[in-house]
N, C-alpha and C positions, 0 to 999 in steps of 0.2 A: 279735547277741552272739557272742562269740568263746567256742570249747570248748577244754582245752589242747590237744586234738589238731590243732588248727591252730595252735598256738603253735610259734616254733619250740624243738626240744629240743638239749642236749647229743648230741652222737656218740661213738663209741668209737673208740680207735684205727685197728680193720680199716677205717674207711670213707677212710681216706687212701692214697696209694699211696708216699709218701716223709715223711720227716721232716728240719726243721732245727734244731737246737739254739740257742737264742739267752738271752743271760744279760742280767740285768733290771740295771739301773743306779738309782743312788743317785737322778738327776734323774725318773724313770719314776715313782714315787710321787708320790701329789697333797697337798693337807692333811688329809685324809681316813686317807693312809696306805695304800693301796691304788694300783695302777698306772692311771692316767691312762686314760679312754679313746681319746683320740686317739693314746696309745702303740701301740696295736693296729694301727691302718691302718699305721705304720712299720714293724711287725716283719711284717705281710705283704708288704709292698712286698721288705725285705731278705729275707725266707725266700724267697719267688718268685725274685729276682735273684742272690742266693747259689747257690741250687740251679741256676740256668740256667750262671752264670759257671763252677762248677764243674763242671759235664757240657760244659763248652764247647758249650753250645748259644748261647751269647748273648756277644758282644764289644765292651766296654763303650768300649774305647779304640779299636779300626779299623772296627768292623762296619759294614754299610752301613746299617741298621735298629737302632732305638732304639724302645722300648716306653714307651708314654701312656697313664696311668692315664685313663678317660674313666668309670668308676663304681664305685664300693665301696660297702661296708653290713657291718655286724656287730651280732650278738646276743651279750649279756653274760649268763653263768649263775652264775659265781663268782669272787670278788675274787682278785687276785694283787699279790703283792707284792715289792721291792727286801727282801732279797737270796732271791734263789729262781731257780733256772733252767726256762728252759720249752722246750718243743717245738712248734714250727709245723709241723701237719700238713699236706701237699698234694694236692692234687687237680685235676685240669683236667676240665671237664664240657661245654665246648663249643670248638673249634675250629674258627674261620671262613678267609677265606682271608685276611684281615690283622688278626681280632682274635683270643681268647682270654679264656676267662672259670675265674678259678683260682677255686679254695674252697678256703679254710684252717680249721685247726681249732688253738687253740691250747690246749695242755696243760700245766699242771704238770707237771713233771718225776717222771715214776712213775703219773700221775693217769691212769685209764682212764678217763673223760669226758670232754670239753673244756670248757674256762673259758668259752671264746669261741668263736663260726663265725663265718664272715662270707666275701665274695667281694671280687674286683676283678673290672673287664675291662680288658685291655690291648688296644689299638690298635697297631700295630705300623709304623711310619711311615720314610719314608726319611729317614735324617740330615738331608741339606741342603734337600731341599726340605720335608720337611713332611708330604708328602702320603702316603693308608694306602699302603702297599706287600703284596705277596706274602710270610708267612713264608717265610723262608731254609728248604732241606730238613733242615738239624741240628736248626734249631727244630725244627722241624715232628716231626719223629722222637722228640725226647726229650718234646714235648708228648703226644704219644700214648704214650709209655710213663707218664707221671703219669694217663693215661685209666684209670676203672677199670672192669672189665664189668658190664656189665647197667648 
C-alpha cells in the first residue's frame, strides 16, 4: 500500500533553476474545460528547447547535433485552462556523455506550487548519422547551469 509520502508531490519554484513563460492556446483545452494531459509534454519540449536556443546552446538550423526524446513522464496536481499564462520551471538532474535528464515543473502564473511536474530524457545524436554523440561544450556548459546544487 502506498502512503502519501511516496506519491509525487507538487514542488515550489525554488526547486527550479530557470523559467520559461508559456501562453495557453484555445486548442489546449479539452472537452472538460482544462488543458489536456498531452499538451504538457509539448510544453516540456517547448520550454527546454526555447531556453537552449535563447542561450545559444542549441542551433536548430545548422548545429551538428539534435536532441531526440527517449523517455518522458508527468504527474498532474491541479488543472490549468485557456486563457492562462503558465511558467515552465527547468532543471537538469543528470548529464551523461550524450544524454540529459530534464525535469520540468508547470506553474500557473504566480502560483507557488506546480500544477504538474515531470521529466524527459534527450539523447543527443549526430544530425546526419542519427548516432549518439558527445554533448557540444556550449550545450554542456548551459546544462550545468541548469543543475541545482545538492
